[in-house]
N, C-alpha and C positions, 0 to 999 in steps of 0.2 A: 844929441839933441834928443827932447822930449816931447811928443803932441800931447797937448794937455787933454784934449777932445777930437773924438773924431765927428761927433754931430755937427749937422749943418743941415737945418730944417727947411734953408732956402734953395739948397742944392737940387737942381733938377736933371733926373737921370739923362743920359746921352744914349742912342742904339749902340754906341761901343763899350757901354756899362753891361754886367752881367748882375743881375738884380735877385735878390734874397730876401724871403720873409720868414720871421724867425717869432716866435712863442718863445718870451722869456721870464723865468722869476729867479729876482737876485735872491743871493744868501740872506738870512738873517743880520741884521746890521748893514747891509751893503747896499746903496742907493739903486735904483733902477737904470739911472743915465753910467753910474760909474760901471754895473753889471753890463751892458748895452754897449761902453766903448771898448771893456776889456774883449766882449766878445768878436768884435769888430778887428782889433789890433789882432789877438790871436788868430784870426782868420786870413790875415794877409801879410803886412810888414812889419808890426809890433810884437809888441811881449809884455811882460807884467811890470816893466819898469823901464826907466828912462835909457837908451843906450848912445854912447858914444858914435858908433858906425852908423847909426841913421842919419843919414846926411840930407839936407835942407831940398837936394834933387827929387831924392826918392821920395821923401816925404809930399813933398809938392805934387808930382809926379802920379805916385801910385798909390798914394792913402783911399782908404775908403770914406767912404761919406754915409752917416747913417741921416738919411733924409724923411724918414718916417718915425714919430715915438706916440703911441698910445697905451699910457703906464695901467688905464681904466681894464682894457684887454690883454694884456701884456703881449703887446705887437711892436715890434720894430722890422724897418727894410731898409738894408743898406744895399747901396752901389758901388761895385769894384771896377776898377779898371781891367780892361778885359787881357791888358799886355801880363798880368800877374799869373794867368793861365796859360799852361801848354795846349796849343790846337791837337783836338784830336784824342785826347788823354784824359779820358772820365776819371781814373782812379787820382790822378794829380790834382782835377778839379774838386772831387769829393774830397780829397785830405786837405785841402783848403776851407771850404765853408762848410764841411761837415766830418771834421777832424777832432784836433785837439780841446776844440771850445766844449765838447761833450761833458768832457771831464776836468773843467776848471773851477776853480776852488769858490771864487766869487758868484758863480750861478746854480743855482738849485736845481733848476728845470729850464731845458732849454730845447725847442722843437724845428726843424727845420719844416715850415711848414710849405714854402714854394720857391721855385726858381725862375727865371726868365733869363736866357741866353742870348749875346747879342749876335748879329747874321755870321760874324767871323767864326765865332766857336760852332754855330750850328753846322756852317757850311765845310768846318773840319771834318765833320762826322759823314759816315755814308748811309746811316740810317735801313730802311728795312730795302733789302734787295727787291722784293716783288708786292709787298704791300697788299692793300684790299684788292687793287684791282686785279691782281697776278691771281690773290687766292681765288677770287670769282670767277677769272678765267680758266683756271685749274678744275676747279669743282665745278663748273658750268650751271651755277646756281646764282641767279642775278638778283634778285632780290630778298629772299626770306631769310631768317636767322640759319646758319647753319646749326645742325644737332649731332652732338656724339656721345660719347659714354668713355668711362677708363674701366678696363678690364679690372675685376675686382673677383676674389680677394687680390689687394693690393699685391702681397704676394705670396707663392705659396704652388701657385699653377707651375706645371710644364711648359714648354714651348708649343706642344701640339693642342695640351688644353686649353692654354690662353688662346690661341689662333683660332680655335672653335668657338671661345666666346666672344671673339672679336667678329667673326662669321655671322654668327646668330645676330649680334647687332646689327651689321650692314643689311643682311636681307630682310630684317624686321624694318627696315628703313632710314637707319642713320647713317649722317654721311662720313661721319669720321669717329676713329676709336685711338685713344693714346694711351699708352702708357703710364703708371701711375709715378710717381716723384721719388720713389726708393726702390722702384725697380730698375736694374741694372743689367748687370752680368754676376748671375749668382749660381750657386754650384747646382741648383735643382731648373733653372731656367736661364741657359747660356745665350748671350747677347745673340752672336750671330745665328745660329739656328733659330731662336726666336723672329728674327728679322724674316729668315727664309720660309718657316712654316707659315707667320700669319702674312707676308704678301703673298704667297700661293694661294691662302685663302680668299685674300683679297679680291685679285683676279678671278675668281669663281664666283663671288658674289657680285663682282660687277658683270659678268656674261648673264646671270641668271636674273639681275632686276634691271639692265639697261640705265644704272647711276653710276656716275664718277663715285668711287670710294676711297678714303684717307687714312693711312695709316702713319701714327705719331710717335715713335719709336723715341724712349727715351737715352741720349747718349751720354747724360752726366757722367763723368769721370775725370782724371787728369786730363790737361788742356791736348795734350799730344792722342793721347790716348782718343779722345773724344773726336777728333780731326778722322783719325785710322775709323772710328765706328760710322762714322758718317758719311764716308768713303764707301764702306761697305753697303750701307742702307742704298747711296746711289747705285750702285753696282747690281744689285737685286730691284731694284726698278723703284726703289722708294722716292716721294718727292718731298716729305717732312723729315725733320729733325726735332726731337723737345731738347730741351736744356733748362735743368735748374739753376735759375741764371745769380741769383744771390747767393748760394752755398757755393759754387762754381766761382763765382765773381767776377765783376764787369770787365776784367783785364782779360781771362778766359772768352769771356762771349766776345768781348772785340776779335779774338785772335779766331773764334768759330766764324764770326759773321766774315770776317774778311777773306776765308778760305773756303768755306761751303756754299754749294750753290743751291742747297735745298733750302725750301720754307722754314723759318726758325718757329717753333711754338715755344713760348716763353711759359715757364711755370715759376712762380714766386715763392718756393718753400723757404720759408725762414722767415718771410717778413715780416710777421708779427712781431719779431725778437724788436726792432725798429720802429714799428709805426703803429704798434696797438696801445702803447702809454701815450695818451691824448695831450701830456704835457714835458713832453721828453722823447728825443728821438728823431726822424725822420719820416714825413709823411709819404703814404703810398701817391699820392699825386707827383712829388718830386722824384721817386723810383720809377714810376711810369714815363716821365720825361726823360730822364736819363735813357731807359732802355732804348726806346723809341731812339733818340739819337742815334746811340750804340746800333742799332737795327734790328728788333726783332721785330718779325712779322704779325706775330699774334703775342697777346698778353695777358694773362690772368687778372684781373681787376676784381674779383667780387661778385656780389649777388644784389646789392642795396638792400640787404637785412632780410631777403626772401630765404636765402638757405641757412646753413649749419653755422656759418662762421661768425665770431665776434666782431661784429664791424656793422657800423649806422648805415642810414640809407646813403647819409651826407660822405661818408668815408669814399664809397663808390662813384656818387654822383657828381664828387669834387673834380674825378677823374673824367666823367662823362660830359659834365658841364661847367669847365675850367672857363669863367666870366673874364679873367683879365684882360683887358686889351690894348692896353696900353703900350706891350713892346710884342705881341702878335701881329701878324699879317692879314688873319681874316679870322669869322667868326667860326663858331664850333668847337669841340670840345676838343682836350689836349693833345687825343691820341688821332686826330684827324684834322687838325687844325693845319692850315697851309703855312709850311715851315722851310721855304725856300726849294731847297735841294731833296728835303726828306720826305720820302712818302707816308702814308698814312700807315699806321698801325690797327689792327682789328682787335677788339675787345672780346674778352673771353671770361663767361660768368660760368662759376662751378663751385660747388659746397653744399651739398643739401639738396639738392633740386630734385624736382619730380613734377611729372607732367600737370598737376595743381598749379605748380609755380608759373607757369611759361604768361597767364595772361598780364599778372604785375610786373614781372622781370619784363615784355616786350614794351609794356603801358613806361615802365621807368626808363630802361636802356636801347628801345629803338629795336629795328629789325636789321641793324648792322653789328651783329655780334654774333659768335660763337655759343650755344649754350651746351655744358657738358653735364650729362647726368652720369651717376654712379650709381649709388644704390637705389637711384630713383629709378634705374633702367633694369636692374638684376634682381629684383624684388619679386618678379611675378613667380608662382607657384608652379606654373607653366616653364618657365627658363625664360632667359634673357631674350629670346624674339620675339614675344609678347610683351615686356615692359617696352623694348625699342617700339614698338606697332601704336603703342599706347604715345609714346612721346610724339612719334611722327603725327600721329593723329591730331593730338593737342597744338602744333605745330600748323598744322592745314586747317583746321580750325580758325587760329588766329588770323592767318592768309585770306580765309575767304569771308572773314567777319561774321561767324557764327558762333553765337553763345555756347559755351562748353555744353549746358544743360540742355540745348539741342542736338549737338552735335552727338555727344554719349548715346541718343537714342539707337543711332542705326551702328555705333562704334563701340563695339562692347570692350576691346581692349583701354580705352580710354575711359569707359564705366568704372572698369574695375580698378583703374589706378585712381581715380578721384574716391571711389566707394572706400578705398583705400589710405586717401593721403589729403582727400577734401581738396578744396581750391583756396590756395593762400591769401 
């Protein structure tokens, strides 16, 4: 049996459907409708030609429906019966809706813009173990943004030098310090020793400042090695682990979520390979939804063009301000919407930030974020502590609603940073 078309513009999706939105460009000589139908077929029950094994019952029950076509904008929306997806299996879901269709000959470009999961699939995932409330409770920071840094240089420091940089950031006023995405277990910086040395100085910083301090060690490795590393971190008193979620893979991430009790900080290293080209690939919005369902507690989402990365304000804010309400249960951005049993995930802004970025960053993204400063913390000629002080002072000014130009008069470190970088 051959299904001539999956297009049904009168179809009204139900709450049992998984909904996808794609940007589509057909290959030259192929109609938009034909390319759209081939994409729908390839991502579900069909293939490039009629097949005798596709019986009427399968076609009736499991066929997808292209219920929206906008050729002018290049947009299609497809509804899939949830029964073609395995609950709790993100790799299988993405192999369907974000798999072979990217390489189809009839398609010049196709980009998965958004995905809406039905209740059955949402509830099949565990989501964040701690979520925003758990992070706020641990850090004892109720309302203001969390502020942190990444130890720089990315690689090169030995374990004690790494720990010393972290200590200077903490006593300078920052809440969190994390490893960079490519720092794991290296010849000059062994993982276990780095954890021991850094957490030792974390404890020292907490005693000296009277504030809770957080270290996020990068456990990224082969899956079982990640579990071993997380266990070591916990044994040493660490409450966080960091995972490069895309290079590790969603399957490995699910294993970590299911077996690790610490808060999971998700780095998105590698995302631009699939998100940067606006006409092909997968949007960061889609990846963010998948990561939250699997269970990351914190997720890098960008800086709304404030920082160094090649992303637009909308690329970041579509995650912060996803306003598709038809298949969600409560207003709010995608990391904090009410998703049945799934706790909210805390957004992380990172990439080329400095104290002068703080006003616009908070304006765009709100106060329920983690602001991570790398070079914008370690630049100060007197050292990391003084760069951290400028960041804390800038954050305090925002919380007190005092203009930077006024606050700088009595806060030298903030003044130093603004003199160097300006206000974004």
